[in-house]
C-alpha positions in Angstrom: 0.0 0.0 0.0 2.5 2.6 -1.2 -0.1 5.2 -1.8 -0.7 5.6 2.0 3.0 6.4 2.4 2.9 8.9 -0.4 -0.2 10.6 1.1 1.5 10.8 4.5 4.6 12.4 2.9 2.4 14.9 1.0 0.6 15.8 4.3 3.9 16.3 6.1 5.1 18.6 3.3 1.8 20.5 3.5 2.3 21.0 7.2 5.9 22.1 6.6 4.7 24.6 4.0 2.5 26.4 6.5 4.9 26.1 9.4 8.1 27.3 7.6 7.3 31.0 7.6 6.4 31.0 11.4 9.5 29.0 12.5 12.0 31.9 12.2 9.7 34.2 14.2 10.2 32.1 17.4 11.5 34.5 20.0 11.2 32.8 23.4 13.1 29.7 24.5 9.9 27.8 24.8 8.9 28.6 21.2 12.3 27.5 20.0 12.0 24.2 21.9 8.6 23.6 20.4 9.7 24.2 16.8 12.8 22.1 17.3 10.7 19.2 18.6 8.2 19.7 15.8 10.9 19.6 13.2 12.4 16.5 14.8 9.0 14.8 14.7 8.6 15.9 11.1 12.0 14.4 10.1 11.0 11.1 11.8 7.7 11.0 10.0 9.3 11.7 6.6 12.0 9.1 7.3 9.6 6.4 8.3 7.4 7.0 5.3 10.4 7.1 2.9 11.6 3.8 4.3 8.2 2.3 3.8 8.0 3.8 0.3 11.4 2.5 -0.6 10.6 -0.9 1.0 13.4 -0.7 3.5 11.0 -1.7 6.3 7.7 -3.6 6.4 4.5 -1.5 6.1 2.4 -1.1 9.2 0.4 -4.1 10.5 -3.0 -2.7 9.3 -1.6 -2.3 5.8 0.0 -5.7 5.7 -3.4 -7.4 6.2 -4.8 -5.6 3.2 -1.8 -6.5 1.2 -2.3 -10.2 2.0 -5.9 -10.0 1.0 -5.0 -8.3 -2.3 -2.5 -11.0 -3.1 -5.0 -13.8 -2.4 -7.6 -12.3 -4.7 -5.1 -11.7 -7.5 -3.9 -15.3 -7.6 
């Protein structure tokens, strides 16, 4: 189910598109910590979805069951 990984990557890029202009405006230490954590989480999301898309790891369990059903019906 690669299209789920592509959709999640597009959603992450969409969120980054709206957050990017606000990130440099962080003035307090708390805002900087928040945006740093947010960017770290974004990198993890993008990395996980890229590894699924490039088949470096197995897809999530919910998607594996659908993949097995699809293979059974195709054969």
